C-alpha positions as CSV (number, residue, x, y, z in Angstrom):
1,M,0.1,0.0,0.0
2,K,2.6,2.4,1.1
3,K,4.6,1.4,-2.3
4,A,1.6,2.1,-4.3
5,Q,1.0,5.6,-2.8
6,V,4.6,6.5,-3.3
7,T,4.2,5.6,-6.8
8,I,0.8,7.9,-7.3
9,F,2.8,10.8,-5.7
10,I,5.6,10.4,-8.2
11,I,3.2,10.3,-11.1
12,V,1.0,13.5,-9.9
13,G,4.4,15.1,-9.5
14,I,5.6,14.2,-13.1
15,A,2.1,15.6,-14.1
16,F,2.5,18.8,-12.2
17,L,6.0,19.5,-13.7
18,A,4.8,18.6,-17.0
19,A,1.8,21.1,-16.8
20,V,4.0,24.1,-15.3
21,G,6.6,23.4,-18.1
22,L,3.8,23.4,-20.7
23,T,2.5,26.8,-19.2
24,I,6.0,28.3,-19.1
25,Y,6.3,27.5,-22.9
26,V,2.7,28.4,-23.8
27,V,3.4,31.7,-22.0
28,S,7.1,32.2,-23.4
29,T,5.9,31.4,-26.8
30,T,3.0,33.8,-26.6
31,A,5.1,36.5,-25.3
32,K,7.8,36.0,-28.0
33,Q,5.2,36.1,-30.5
34,R,3.8,39.4,-29.1
35,G,7.3,40.7,-28.9
36,E,8.1,39.9,-32.6
37,Q,4.6,41.3,-33.5
38,S,5.5,44.5,-31.7
39,V,8.8,44.8,-33.3
40,A,7.4,44.2,-36.8
41,E,4.8,46.6,-35.9
42,Q,7.2,49.3,-34.8
43,Q,9.5,48.7,-38.0
44,L,6.3,49.0,-40.3
45,A,5.4,52.2,-38.5
46,A,9.1,53.6,-38.9
47,A,9.2,52.6,-42.5
48,L,5.8,54.4,-43.0
49,S,6.8,57.6,-41.1
50,A,10.4,57.9,-41.7
51,P,10.2,59.3,-45.3
52,V,7.3,61.7,-44.3
53,E,9.3,63.0,-41.3
54,E,12.3,63.5,-43.2
55,Y,10.4,65.5,-45.7
56,I,8.7,67.9,-43.6
57,T,11.9,68.4,-41.6
58,S,13.7,69.5,-44.9
59,C,10.7,72.0,-45.6
60,L,11.0,73.2,-42.1
61,K,14.7,73.8,-42.7
62,L,14.3,75.5,-46.3
63,T,11.6,77.6,-44.9
64,A,13.6,78.6,-41.7
65,E,16.7,79.5,-43.9
66,Q,14.6,81.9,-46.1
67,G,13.3,83.5,-43.1
68,V,17.0,84.0,-41.7
69,D,18.1,85.3,-45.0
70,L,15.4,87.8,-45.2
71,L,16.4,89.1,-41.7
72,G,19.9,89.3,-43.0
73,K,18.9,91.2,-46.1
74,Q,16.3,93.6,-44.8
75,G,17.9,95.0,-41.3
76,G,16.2,92.5,-39.1
77,V,12.7,93.1,-40.6
78,I,10.1,90.6,-42.4
79,Y,7.4,92.6,-43.8
80,D,3.9,91.5,-43.6
81,S,3.6,91.0,-47.1
82,Q,6.3,88.2,-46.7
83,G,4.6,86.4,-44.0
84,G,5.9,88.4,-41.4
85,P,4.2,90.5,-38.6
86,A,2.1,93.7,-39.6
87,I,5.1,96.4,-40.0
88,P,4.0,99.9,-40.0
89,S,4.0,101.5,-43.6
90,T,5.9,104.4,-42.3
91,I,8.8,102.4,-41.3
92,Q,12.0,104.0,-42.9
93,K,13.8,101.9,-45.2
94,L,16.5,102.0,-48.1
95,S,16.3,99.8,-51.5
96,Y,19.4,98.0,-51.9
97,D,20.0,94.9,-53.9
98,G,16.4,94.3,-54.5
99,F,15.4,94.4,-50.9
100,D,13.9,97.1,-48.7
101,V,16.5,97.5,-45.8
102,S,15.2,99.1,-42.7
103,Y,17.4,101.8,-41.1
104,G,19.2,100.8,-38.1
105,L,20.7,104.0,-37.5
106,L,18.5,107.3,-37.8
107,A,19.3,110.7,-37.8
108,P,18.9,112.7,-34.5
109,S,15.5,114.3,-34.1
110,T,14.5,115.2,-30.6
111,N,16.4,117.9,-28.7
112,L,18.0,116.6,-25.5
113,A,19.0,119.0,-22.8
114,F,21.6,121.4,-24.6
115,I,21.6,119.0,-27.4
116,R,20.0,120.4,-30.7
117,T,19.2,118.4,-33.9
118,L,19.1,121.3,-36.2
119,P,21.3,124.3,-37.1
120,P,22.3,126.9,-36.3
121,D,22.7,125.3,-32.7
122,Y,23.4,121.8,-33.8
123,P,24.8,119.7,-32.0
124,W,25.1,122.2,-29.3
125,V,26.4,125.9,-29.1
126,G,30.1,126.0,-28.9
127,F,30.7,122.6,-30.6
128,P,33.1,120.7,-29.8
129,Y,33.8,122.5,-26.7
130,I,31.2,122.2,-23.7
131,N,33.0,124.8,-21.8
132,P,36.4,126.9,-22.3
133,T,38.8,124.4,-21.6
134,T,36.9,121.0,-22.3
135,K,36.3,119.6,-25.9
136,T,34.3,116.5,-26.8
137,F,32.8,114.7,-29.9
138,L,30.6,112.7,-27.7
139,G,26.9,113.4,-27.9
140,Y,23.7,112.6,-29.3
141,F,24.3,112.0,-33.2
142,G,21.6,109.5,-34.1
143,K,18.9,107.0,-33.0
144,N,19.5,103.0,-32.5
145,N,16.5,101.9,-34.5
146,L,17.7,98.1,-34.7
147,L,15.4,95.8,-33.5
148,S,16.5,93.4,-30.9
149,P,17.3,89.5,-31.4
150,G,14.1,88.7,-29.4
151,Q,11.7,90.8,-31.8
152,M,13.6,89.1,-34.7
153,V,12.8,85.5,-33.4
154,E,9.2,86.5,-33.0
155,Q,9.2,87.7,-36.7
156,L,11.0,84.4,-37.8
157,K,8.4,82.2,-35.9
158,L,5.7,83.7,-37.7
159,Y,7.2,83.9,-41.1
160,I,7.8,79.9,-40.7
161,E,4.2,79.4,-39.4
162,N,2.9,81.3,-42.4
163,N,5.2,80.1,-45.2
164,I,6.0,76.4,-44.3
165,A,2.9,75.1,-45.9
166,S,3.7,76.5,-49.3
167,C,6.8,74.1,-49.4
168,L,4.8,71.0,-48.6
169,D,3.4,68.8,-51.1
170,F,2.2,65.3,-50.0
171,S,0.9,64.2,-53.5
172,Q,4.2,62.1,-54.1
173,F,3.5,59.9,-51.0
174,E,-0.4,59.6,-51.9
175,Q,0.6,58.2,-55.3
176,K,2.5,55.6,-53.3
177,G,-0.6,54.7,-51.3
178,V,0.1,56.8,-48.2
179,S,-2.6,59.3,-47.2
180,I,-1.5,62.4,-45.2
181,I,-3.8,63.8,-42.7
182,P,-2.8,67.1,-41.2
183,G,-4.0,67.7,-37.9
184,A,-6.6,70.4,-37.2
185,A,-4.5,72.2,-34.7
186,A,-2.3,75.2,-36.0
187,R,1.4,74.5,-36.7
188,A,3.2,75.7,-33.5
189,V,7.0,77.1,-34.2
190,Q,9.6,77.7,-31.5
191,V,12.7,79.5,-32.2
192,T,15.8,79.4,-30.3
193,L,18.9,81.4,-30.9
194,G,22.2,79.2,-30.0
195,N,25.8,80.6,-29.8
196,S,26.3,79.6,-33.3
197,D,23.0,78.7,-34.8
198,V,19.5,79.2,-35.2
199,Q,17.3,76.2,-33.7
200,I,13.7,75.7,-34.9
201,Y,11.0,73.3,-33.4
202,L,7.7,72.6,-35.0
203,N,4.8,70.9,-33.0
204,W,2.1,69.8,-35.5
205,Q,0.5,66.4,-35.6
206,V,0.4,64.4,-39.0
207,Q,-1.5,61.2,-39.3
208,L,-0.1,58.8,-42.0
209,K,-2.5,55.9,-43.3
210,N,-1.1,53.2,-45.7
211,A,-3.1,51.1,-48.1
212,Q,-3.7,48.4,-45.5
213,G,-5.2,51.0,-43.4
214,R,-2.4,51.1,-40.7
215,I,-2.4,54.4,-39.0
216,T,0.7,56.2,-37.7
217,A,1.2,59.7,-36.2
218,I,4.2,62.1,-35.9
219,D,4.3,65.5,-34.4
220,K,7.5,66.7,-33.6
221,F,10.1,68.1,-36.0
222,S,13.2,69.9,-35.7
223,A,15.6,71.7,-37.8
224,T,19.1,73.9,-37.4
225,V,20.3,77.0,-39.4
226,P,24.0,77.4,-38.8
227,V,24.0,81.0,-38.4
228,A,25.2,83.1,-35.3
229,L,22.2,85.6,-35.7
230,E,22.2,86.8,-32.1
231,K,26.1,87.3,-32.0
232,I,26.0,89.0,-35.4
233,V,23.1,91.4,-34.4
234,L,24.5,92.3,-31.0
235,A,27.7,93.3,-32.8
236,A,25.6,95.3,-35.2
237,S,23.8,97.0,-32.4
238,K,27.1,97.9,-30.6
239,T,28.7,99.4,-33.7
240,I,25.6,101.6,-34.0
241,D,25.9,102.7,-30.6
242,D,29.5,103.7,-31.0
243,D,28.5,105.5,-34.0
244,R,25.6,107.3,-32.9
245,T,27.1,108.6,-29.7
246,D,30.9,109.6,-31.1
247,S,30.8,112.2,-33.8
248,S,34.6,111.3,-34.5
249,F,34.0,107.5,-34.7
250,V,35.3,106.1,-37.8
251,L,33.4,103.1,-39.6
252,A,35.9,101.4,-41.5
253,P,36.1,97.6,-42.8
254,V,37.3,95.8,-39.8
255,S,37.0,92.4,-37.9
256,R,36.1,92.8,-34.2
257,D,35.3,90.0,-31.6
258,G,34.9,87.5,-34.6
259,I,32.5,89.5,-36.7
260,N,33.4,91.0,-40.0
261,F,32.2,94.5,-40.8
262,N,31.9,96.6,-44.1
263,I,30.4,99.6,-45.6
264,A,29.1,100.6,-48.7
265,R,28.8,104.6,-49.1
266,G,27.3,106.9,-51.4
267,L,23.9,105.4,-51.7
268,S,20.5,107.4,-51.8
269,R,20.9,110.9,-50.1
270,N,24.3,110.0,-48.7
271,S,22.9,107.0,-46.9
272,A,25.2,104.1,-46.3
273,M,24.8,100.4,-45.9
274,L,26.3,98.6,-42.9
275,V,27.2,94.9,-43.6
276,F,28.0,92.3,-40.9
277,S,28.9,88.8,-41.3
278,E,30.7,85.7,-39.4
279,P,32.9,83.5,-41.2
280,N,30.9,80.2,-40.0
281,S,27.6,81.6,-40.7
282,K,26.5,80.2,-43.9
283,I,23.0,79.4,-45.8
284,A,23.3,77.0,-48.8
285,G,26.9,77.4,-48.8
286,K,27.0,81.0,-48.9
287,T,28.1,83.4,-46.2
288,F,25.2,85.1,-44.4
289,E,25.3,89.0,-44.4
290,F,23.3,91.1,-42.0
291,R,22.7,94.4,-43.5
292,T,21.3,97.6,-42.0
293,A,21.1,101.2,-43.2
294,R,22.3,104.3,-41.9
295,Q,20.6,107.6,-42.5
296,N,22.7,110.6,-43.5
297,R,23.3,113.1,-40.8
298,I,24.4,116.8,-40.8
299,P,28.0,117.6,-40.4
300,A,28.8,119.7,-37.5
301,L,30.6,123.1,-38.0
302,H,33.1,123.9,-35.3
303,D,31.5,127.2,-34.3
304,Y,33.9,127.6,-31.0
305,Y,36.9,128.4,-33.0
306,I,34.8,131.4,-35.0
307,T,33.7,133.1,-31.7
308,Q,37.1,133.0,-30.1
309,S,38.9,134.3,-33.2
310,L,36.8,137.4,-34.1
311,P,38.8,140.6,-33.8
312,A,37.3,143.9,-32.1
313,C,36.4,145.3,-35.6
314,G,37.2,144.6,-39.1
315,A,36.6,146.2,-42.3
316,K,37.3,143.6,-45.0
317,I,37.0,139.7,-45.3
318,N,38.7,137.2,-47.5
319,F,37.8,133.5,-47.7
320,T,40.5,131.5,-49.1
321,I,40.5,128.1,-50.9
322,D,41.9,126.4,-47.9
323,N,38.7,127.2,-46.0
324,T,40.5,130.1,-43.9
325,V,38.7,133.4,-43.1
326,H,40.9,136.4,-43.2
327,I,39.7,139.6,-41.4
328,Y,41.4,143.2,-42.3
329,N,41.2,146.7,-40.7
330,K,40.4,149.8,-42.9
331,A,44.2,149.9,-43.3
332,G,44.3,146.6,-45.1
333,E,46.1,144.9,-42.3
334,K,45.0,141.5,-41.3
335,V,43.9,141.5,-37.7
336,A,42.5,137.9,-37.5
337,D,42.2,134.7,-39.4
338,F,40.6,131.3,-38.5
339,K,40.1,128.2,-40.4
340,L,36.6,126.8,-40.9
341,A,36.4,123.0,-39.7
342,A,33.6,120.5,-39.2
343,T,33.2,116.9,-38.0
344,D,30.8,114.7,-40.0
345,P,29.4,111.7,-38.0
346,D,29.3,109.9,-41.4
347,E,32.8,110.5,-42.4
348,D,31.5,112.1,-45.5
349,S,34.2,113.6,-47.8
350,P,34.9,116.0,-49.0
351,L,32.9,118.6,-47.2
352,T,32.1,121.9,-48.6
353,F,32.6,125.4,-46.8
354,K,31.3,128.6,-47.7
355,L,31.0,132.2,-46.2
356,Y,28.2,134.4,-46.9
357,Y,26.1,137.5,-45.8
358,E,22.6,138.4,-46.6
359,G,22.2,140.2,-49.6
360,L,25.6,139.0,-51.1
361,T,25.4,138.0,-54.8
362,K,27.3,135.1,-56.2
363,T,29.6,137.4,-58.2
364,Q,30.5,139.3,-55.1
365,I,31.3,135.8,-53.1
366,D,33.4,134.9,-56.3
367,A,35.2,138.4,-55.9
368,Q,36.3,138.2,-52.3
369,P,37.7,140.0,-50.4
370,F,34.7,142.0,-50.4
371,P,34.1,145.2,-48.3
372,I,32.2,145.3,-45.1
373,T,29.1,147.8,-45.4
374,P,26.9,149.1,-42.4
375,S,24.0,147.0,-43.5
376,A,25.8,143.9,-44.1
377,N,28.2,143.0,-41.3
378,K,26.5,139.8,-40.2
379,F,28.0,136.7,-41.7
380,G,27.5,133.1,-42.0
381,A,29.9,130.0,-42.0
382,Y,28.4,127.3,-43.9
383,V,29.3,123.6,-44.4
384,T,27.5,120.8,-46.4
385,D,28.1,117.2,-47.2
386,G,26.4,117.7,-50.3
387,I,23.0,116.9,-48.6
388,E,22.4,118.4,-45.3
389,P,24.1,121.9,-44.1
390,D,25.2,123.2,-41.0
391,Y,25.7,126.9,-40.6
392,Y,26.8,129.3,-37.9
393,T,26.4,133.0,-38.0
394,F,28.7,135.6,-36.5
395,Q,28.8,139.3,-36.4
396,L,31.7,141.9,-37.2
397,T,31.8,145.4,-35.6
398,P,32.7,147.7,-38.5
399,C,35.8,149.8,-37.6
400,S,34.9,153.7,-37.4
């Protein structure tokens, strides 16, 4: 009896182990099949989505490059007609190389303390002296009108959102049996300025459906434009600040802090084009350029030297070709002379100087020296860059 019981226990144990083994086998086989099926599904999804994702990404990069290029060619502005924000129609711009370039540096237009924006007191009475012993060429010689990198980011973001659709054409996929179903939500773009690039992120859900009805969704895309936009724009703004606050600052082709600078002069009404670039910033293999226009400004006559050089009285004035004013007494003896000088914030050259008084005819000017008459002892010293003049009036006391 005991022997039979042992035999039964052995048979039951073997059956139990067989059942457990079978269960493990079935479970593991099912899991393996499911795993293989999951991997296969992932592979099918990737095969379906990869070409579409690559295509949308390429359109994102192309549209972003076009937007960055417009910012560079137009002084940091993308106009509403191009898919940018509403830009006031009164914005001042300069046509250059087929583009409307906004002015990053405007001529001064608002009086500040003792600073004046129009002659005869421009830029201040006694320029370049602020007192009898202190001379300075620092002051207010323009307004920095350049947009900030952050403002340019907002324009670029809107430009991409408005223009990427014109790049996308899904018909090529539909011809291969893949239906593209864009989501109802708007395309949302984020733009980040890196040290050496512009990073673009697009959130936009797109569903893909193949001929067998399999549906896959993709919704995140990114691209990079290798342009150091922030670095270049900040360098341009720094240059403009130097130029607008120092009338003696000379803009010349130079490389500073890794940014190359050049200037095109002699444009409309003596405007100039400031051009900035960075060697590693390229779009489609070409060096990216950031351009901004500079408005012409009035040359500043050095009137201090006139007031300090006038004699007690005079009877005759002669103005020579070297821009020197010679004053004589009634006996024909020279009693004073001074040379007219001026500083042009735009480095315009040559400047033209003139001496005049009311009622003086061109023939009389050409026949200098001319006599002082009791009704004409108030003179004007005049300088122009060919566009804008500055002048200063002074008065002689006639010798009795």
